[in-house]
N, C-alpha and C positions, 0 to 999 in steps of 0.2 A: 872686974871684967874689963877686958881691954876694948878700947874703942878703935874700930877700923873704919876708915873713911873709904867707901867704895865709889864715891862720886867720880874721882878722876879716872878710875878704871872704866866705869860705864861711859864716861865722856870720851875717853880714848877709843872705846869700842864703837861708839856712835860715829866718831870722826873716821875711824877705820872703815866702818860700813858705808858711810857717806862717800869716802874716797873710792872704795871698791865699786859702789853704785855708780859714781861718776865715771870711773874708769870703764866699767862694763857698758855704761851708757855711751861713752865716747867711742869705745871699740864697736859697739852695736851700730852707732851712727856711721862710723867709718866703714864698717863692713856693708851696711845697707847702701851707703853711697857708692862703695866699690862695686857691689852687686848691680845696683841700678846703672852705674856707668858701663859695666861689662855687658849688661843686657842691652843698653842703648847702643853700644858699639857693635854688638852682635846683630841687632835689628838693623842698624844703619848699614852694616856690611852686607846683610842680606838684601836690603833695598838697593844698594849700589850694584850688587851682583845681578839682581833681577832687572834693574834698569839697563845694565850692560847687555844682558840677554835680550831684552826688548829692543834695544838699539840694533843688535845683530839681526833680529827678526825683521825690523823695519828696513834695514839695508837689503836683506835678502828679498823682501817683498818688493822693494823698489827695483832691484835687479830683475825679478821675475816679471814685474809690470813692463819693463823695457823689453824683455824677451817676448812677452805676449804681444806687445805692439809690433815687434819685428815679425812674429809669426803671423799676425793678422795681415801685415803688409805682404808677406810672402804668399799667404793664402789668396789675397786679392790679385797678386801678380800671377799666381797659378791659375786662378779662374780666368783672368784676361788671356793668358797663353792658351788655355784650353778652348776658350771661345774663338780665338784666332785659328787654332788648329782645326776646329770644327768648320769654320768658314772656308779655310783652305781645302779641307777634305771635301766639303760640299761642292766647291768650285772644281776640284779635280774630278769629281763624279759627274758634274754637269758639262764638263768640257766636251765630251764626245756627243752629247745630246744635241748641240747646235748642228753638228755635221749630220746626224741622223735626221734632225728636223728638216733641214734643207733638202736632203735626199728624199724624205717622205713627201715634202711639198712638190718636188719635181715628179714623183711617181703618181701622186693623186690628181694632178691637174690634167683634165681630159683635153682633147683637141677642141679648139674653138673657144678656149678661155685664156685670157691674157691678164696676168696679175700686174697691178700698178703699185700697190703699197702693202707691206706686211709690217705690223707693229706687235711687239710683245710687251705685255704689262703683267708681270708675275707669271702666273700659269695660264693667262688668257692671251690668245693670239687673235688679232683683228686683221682680216684679209679684205682688201679692196681690189676690184678688177672689172674687166669688161668681158661679157659673154656674147656669143653669136645668137643664143636663144636661152629661154628660161629652162629648157630641158637640160642644157649643158650645166647650168648651175645646180640642178637637182642631181645630176650624175656626179658632179664634183662633191656635193654634200654626202652622197652615198659612199664615194671613195674615201672621204675623210672619216666617215663613221667606221669604215672597215680598216682604218689605219691603226698601227700599233702605237704611234707617237702622238696622234691627235684623236680627240673624241668629242662627242656631243656638239656637232656644228649647229649654229643657230643663225638663220638668215635675218639680218636687220633691215636692209633696204635693197630693193630691186627696182630700177627705173628703166623703162624701155624708151629708147630714143629712135625716132623715125627719121629717116633720111635716105641717102642713097643706099646705105647698108643698114639693115635693121640690127641693132645691138642693144644690150642691157648692161647698165652699170649696176654692180651689186656690192654689198658689204656684208660680211658674215664674221661671226666670232666662233672660236673653237677652244677647247681646253687642251692643254698639253699634258701628256701622261708619259710614263716610262713603260717599257714592255712588261714590267711586273704588274701593271694594272693600277698603280696608285698615282694620284695626281701630284704634280710637282708642287712643292711648297712655295709660297710667295716669298720673294727676296726682300 
């Protein structure tokens, strides 16, 4: 029988399998590294893209904050202008009231009463004067009560002076109204 040495063949087969294993191992490591690199690059690209989007949003938010500040400033300016317009409008409405008030004062003063001082504080009118008698002051208060522009007269002081002519110094307060019946608001 012939003797066949199978050792070199098996040894070559083992070397070939080891080489194939190392080749496959190297290719697997290379492919794994390539896949990890590609995944890393993909995730890095997504992160960069998201950061760019975040920066765009931050820039837009900053622009909107500036716009909001401008809008608030405009709203404050608008409120100031509206307040000024209201003041001007109320002054325009009150302008003829002074004329009516003086006309009403002249109409309500009866004979025998002389006014020395008239002061206005908001909707309150203080009148100081001299009357020939206390009855004349009463008539004056009735005239004020019947007036469209003045109401609720209140007598504060009445002093009678005796001398050659008997006269009374008086002080009274009254509220100003408009013909609509509402009191004037204090300025």
